C-alpha positions in Angstrom: 2.4 -51.1 28.1 5.2 -51.2 25.6 8.8 -51.9 26.7 11.8 -49.7 26.2 12.5 -48.7 22.6 15.4 -50.5 21.0 18.5 -48.5 20.1 18.8 -47.8 16.3 21.2 -50.2 14.6 24.2 -48.9 12.9 26.2 -51.0 10.4 29.8 -49.7 10.2 31.7 -50.7 7.1 35.4 -50.1 7.1 38.5 -51.7 5.6 40.5 -50.1 8.4 40.2 -51.3 11.9 42.5 -52.5 14.7 44.8 -54.3 15.3 45.9 -52.9 11.9 47.7 -49.6 12.7 46.8 -46.2 11.5 44.7 -43.1 12.1 41.6 -44.3 10.3 41.8 -47.6 12.2 42.0 -45.8 15.5 39.2 -43.4 14.6 36.7 -46.2 13.6 37.4 -48.2 16.7 37.1 -45.3 19.1 33.8 -44.2 17.6 32.2 -47.6 18.1 33.7 -48.1 21.6 32.2 -44.8 22.8 28.7 -44.9 21.3 26.0 -45.2 23.9 22.7 -44.6 22.0 23.0 -47.0 19.1 23.6 -50.7 18.5 26.7 -51.1 16.3 28.0 -53.9 14.1 31.4 -53.5 12.4 32.3 -55.3 9.1 36.0 -55.1 8.4 39.0 -56.9 6.9 40.9 -59.6 8.7 44.3 -58.6 10.0 47.3 -60.3 11.7 46.6 -60.6 15.4 42.8 -60.0 14.9 41.7 -63.1 16.8 43.5 -62.0 19.9 42.4 -58.4 19.6 38.7 -59.4 19.1 38.7 -61.6 22.2 38.9 -58.5 24.3 36.3 -56.5 22.3 32.8 -56.2 23.8 31.4 -56.1 20.3 33.8 -58.1 18.1 33.6 -57.2 14.4 32.7 -59.4 11.5 36.0 -60.1 9.9 36.2 -60.7 6.1 38.9 -63.3 5.5 40.3 -63.4 2.0 43.6 -64.1 0.4 45.9 -61.1 0.1 46.9 -62.3 -3.4 43.6 -60.9 -4.6 45.2 -57.4 -4.3 43.5 -54.3 -3.0 40.7 -54.4 -5.6 39.9 -58.0 -4.7 40.0 -57.3 -1.0 37.7 -54.3 -1.3 35.3 -56.2 -3.6 35.1 -59.0 -1.1 34.5 -56.6 1.8 31.7 -54.9 0.0 30.0 -58.2 -0.9 30.2 -59.5 2.7 28.9 -56.1 3.9 25.7 -56.5 1.9 25.2 -60.0 3.4 25.8 -58.7 6.9 23.3 -55.9 6.3 20.6 -58.4 5.3 21.1 -60.2 8.6 21.6 -57.1 10.8 18.9 -54.9 9.3 20.4 -51.5 10.2 18.6 -48.3 10.5 21.6 -46.4 9.1 25.0 -47.3 7.7 28.3 -45.6 8.4 30.8 -46.0 5.5 34.1 -45.4 7.2 36.1 -45.2 4.0 35.1 -44.4 0.4 36.1 -47.9 -0.5 33.1 -49.2 1.4 30.6 -46.8 -0.3 29.4 -49.3 -3.0 28.1 -51.6 -0.3 26.5 -48.7 1.6 24.8 -47.6 -1.6 23.5 -51.1 -2.3 22.2 -51.5 1.2 20.3 -48.3 0.9 18.7 -49.5 -2.3 17.9 -53.0 -1.0 16.9 -52.2 2.6 16.1 -48.5 2.7 18.9 -47.7 5.2 20.5 -44.4 4.4 24.3 -44.0 4.8 26.8 -41.5 6.2 30.1 -41.3 4.4 33.4 -40.4 6.1 36.0 -38.5 4.2 39.6 -38.5 5.5 41.5 -36.8 2.7 43.9 -38.7 0.4 41.3 -41.2 -0.8 39.6 -38.4 -2.7 42.8 -38.0 -4.8 43.5 -41.7 -5.2 40.0 -42.7 -6.2 38.2 -39.5 -7.4 35.4 -41.2 -9.3 34.5 -43.5 -6.4 34.7 -40.5 -4.0 32.3 -38.5 -6.2 29.9 -41.5 -6.3 30.0 -42.2 -2.6 29.7 -38.5 -1.5 26.9 -37.6 -3.9 24.6 -40.5 -2.8 25.3 -40.2 1.0 22.7 -38.7 3.2 25.4 -37.0 5.3 29.2 -36.6 5.0 31.6 -36.4 7.9 34.8 -34.4 6.9 37.6 -34.5 9.5 38.9 -30.9 8.7 38.2 -27.8 6.7 40.6 -29.2 4.1 38.6 -32.4 3.7 35.4 -30.4 3.7 36.7 -28.5 0.6 37.7 -31.8 -1.0 34.2 -33.1 -0.4 32.7 -30.0 -2.0 35.0 -30.4 -5.0 33.9 -34.0 -5.4 30.1 -33.3 -5.5 29.0 -33.4 -1.9 26.0 -31.2 -1.1 27.1 -28.4 1.2 24.2 -29.0 3.6 25.2 -32.7 4.0 28.7 -32.0 5.3 29.5 -32.2 9.0 33.0 -31.1 10.0 34.0 -33.3 12.9 37.7 -33.7 13.8 39.1 -37.0 15.1 39.5 -37.4 18.8 42.3 -38.4 21.1 42.8 -40.8 24.0 43.3 -39.0 27.3 46.1 -40.2 29.5 45.8 -40.1 33.2 49.2 -38.8 34.0 49.9 -35.0 34.0 52.4 -33.8 31.4 55.9 -33.0 32.6 56.0 -29.5 31.1 58.5 -27.5 33.2 59.7 -30.7 34.8 61.0 -32.1 31.5 64.7 -32.7 31.9 67.5 -34.4 30.1 68.7 -34.1 26.5 66.7 -31.6 24.4 64.5 -34.0 22.3 62.4 -33.6 19.2 60.1 -36.5 18.4 58.1 -37.4 15.3 55.6 -40.3 15.1 54.6 -41.6 11.6 55.0 -44.6 9.5 57.9 -44.3 7.1 56.1 -45.1 4.0 54.8 -41.8 2.7 57.2 -39.0 1.8 54.8 -36.2 2.5 55.1 -36.9 6.3 58.3 -34.8 6.2 61.0 -37.1 7.6 63.4 -35.8 4.9 62.8 -32.2 5.8 63.3 -32.9 9.5 66.6 -34.6 8.9 67.8 -31.7 6.7 66.7 -29.2 9.4 68.5 -31.0 12.2 72.1 -29.7 11.4 70.7 -26.1 11.7 68.9 -26.9 14.9 72.1 -28.5 16.2 74.1 -25.3 15.4 72.0 -23.6 18.1 71.2 -26.6 20.4 74.3 -28.7 20.1 73.0 -31.7 22.1 69.6 -32.0 20.4 68.3 -35.4 19.6 65.6 -36.4 17.0 63.7 -39.5 17.8 61.8 -41.1 14.9 59.0 -43.4 15.9 57.7 -45.7 13.2 58.9 -48.0 10.5 58.3 -48.7 6.8 59.9 -48.9 3.4 61.4 -45.3 3.6 63.5 -46.1 6.7 66.6 -47.2 4.8 66.5 -44.0 2.8 66.1 -41.9 5.9 69.0 -43.7 7.6 71.2 -43.1 4.6 70.3 -39.4 4.6 71.0 -39.2 8.3 74.4 -40.7 7.8 75.2 -38.5 4.8 74.4 -35.5 7.0 76.6 -36.8 9.8 73.7 -37.1 12.2 74.4 -40.5 13.6 74.9 -39.1 17.2 71.8 -36.9 16.9 69.1 -39.2 15.4 67.5 -42.3 17.0 65.3 -44.5 14.9 63.1 -46.1 17.5 61.1 -48.2 15.1 57.5 -49.2 15.7 56.4 -48.8 19.4 53.3 -49.9 21.2 51.1 -47.2 22.8 52.8 -47.4 26.2 56.3 -47.1 24.8 55.3 -44.3 22.4 53.6 -42.4 25.3 56.8 -42.7 27.3 58.8 -41.1 24.5 56.3 -38.3 24.1 56.3 -37.7 27.9 60.1 -37.3 27.9 60.4 -35.1 24.7 60.4 -31.4 24.4 59.0 -30.7 21.0 56.8 -32.7 18.6 57.5 -32.1 14.9 55.8 -33.5 11.8 56.0 -31.0 8.9 53.6 -32.8 6.6 53.3 -31.3 3.1 50.8 -31.7 0.3 52.0 -34.2 -2.3 52.1 -33.1 -5.9 49.0 -35.1 -6.7 47.1 -33.7 -3.7 46.0 -35.6 -0.6 48.3 -35.3 2.4 47.4 -34.9 6.0 43.6 -35.1 6.4 43.9 -34.0 10.0 46.7 -35.7 12.0 45.5 -37.4 15.2 49.2 -37.6 16.3 49.2 -33.8 16.8 46.5 -34.2 19.4 48.3 -37.1 21.0 51.4 -34.9 21.3 49.2 -32.2 22.9 47.8 -34.6 25.5 51.4 -35.0 26.7 51.9 -31.2 26.9 54.1 -31.0 23.8 54.3 -27.9 21.6 54.0 -28.9 17.9 55.8 -27.8 14.8 53.7 -28.7 11.7 53.1 -27.7 8.1 50.8 -24.8 7.3 48.8 -26.9 4.8 46.0 -29.5 4.8 44.4 -30.8 7.9 47.2 -29.6 10.2 45.5 -26.2 9.9 42.7 -27.7 12.0 44.8 -29.8 14.3 47.3 -27.1 15.3 46.4 -23.5 16.3 49.3 -21.4 15.2 50.9 -19.4 18.1 48.6 -21.1 20.6 49.2 -24.9 20.6 52.2 -24.9 18.2 53.9 -23.3 15.2 52.8 -23.7 11.6 55.6 -23.3 8.9 56.2 -24.0 5.3 56.7 -27.8 5.4 59.0 -27.7 2.3 61.4 -25.2 3.9 63.8 -27.0 6.1 65.3 -23.7 7.3 61.8 -22.5 8.6 61.3 -25.9 10.2 64.7 -25.7 11.9 64.1 -22.2 13.2 60.7 -23.1 14.7 62.2 -26.2 16.4 65.3 -24.4 17.7 63.2 -21.4 18.9 61.0 -23.7 21.1 64.0 -25.6 22.5 65.7 -22.3 23.3 62.7 -20.9 25.1 61.4 -23.5 27.6 58.8 -21.0 29.0 57.2 -20.5 25.6 57.3 -24.2 24.8 55.6 -25.0 28.1 52.9 -22.4 27.5 52.2 -23.8 24.0 52.2 -27.3 25.4 49.8 -26.5 28.2 47.4 -24.9 25.7 47.8 -27.9 23.4 46.8 -30.3 26.2 43.7 -28.2 27.0 42.6 -28.2 23.4 43.3 -31.9 23.1 41.2 -32.6 26.2 38.2 -30.8 24.6 38.6 -33.3 21.7 38.6 -36.5 23.7 37.0 -39.5 22.0 33.7 -39.6 24.0 32.9 -36.0 22.9 33.8 -36.7 19.3 31.9 -40.0 19.2 28.7 -38.2 20.5 28.9 -35.7 17.6 29.1 -38.5 15.0 26.4 -40.4 16.9 24.2 -37.3 16.6 24.6 -37.3 12.8 23.8 -41.0 12.6 20.6 -40.6 14.7 19.5 -37.6 12.6 19.9 -39.6 9.4 18.2 -42.6 10.9 15.2 -40.6 12.0 14.8 -39.2 8.5 14.4 -42.7 7.0 
């Protein structure tokens, strides 16, 4: 009598993985942590704090250690080379390329070992590396697009329509109930994003704040995150006379960020599309705000169209129009009952997109591709 059948092996190739910070890093980690029907092995780049992080991981990843002086091209080249070696040892049934930069290794592994690959597409990488994106998508057995926006990007870069699976990112579910009507204190607008990409809309929020303040005099904007644009944002805040109304909270760990979200009244991140394309592929942070019962103000472009349901979980506006952004924020602050209703619906939708459910959907794609080998 034969024993139980072994779970299919999945090799996950990604330059982005915790403890490095970011949406793709979070997505890759949560997928692997929630899979139950496959045996996963992650190959990723080393990062500050990785040794301590990996000690707590049930399945610590294979870290590629290389000198940062190599630059991005050198780092990615080293990651791809190491990935092929790991594949030879691990013998996967299927490969998940978590970023287009890992697609060369995924393609080589398929040629050498016959293991097909699934390619993730997040958004901006298609604009930054269009030729590599076209290569990776055209050879993949399946493509996971995180939104309708990234699905369209995949199609425009040569992905076969039948190969595309539209699966949004997920969200971590907090145990505590949102404050909703019990939120008290100073009317607070919060935004959470690294201050390194202009399209996130920090400048628009700051220009909108004087108009919000004309209707809600004691409003406060809390900016969570850090990066090279912080100095410019602080200078703009000062030029607009907003020192008493803006708090730069800097980078916060999950617990501190959740505390800010739980005490705020509106979440706003009016991401726009950069001139060269790209922008918000989805925006996990919109779901994180929703888990805390926060209504959202977002741009009516890109992946936010999937992340926020206009009039149901938040308000979508022209992200380049600071007047429209100000009106949307002030309207919500001035109407707590409407803000609470939107926040309640946002939490319900976010709960339906909890990571275990999203991980199962991606796992289904991987198992389907593996079975077709």
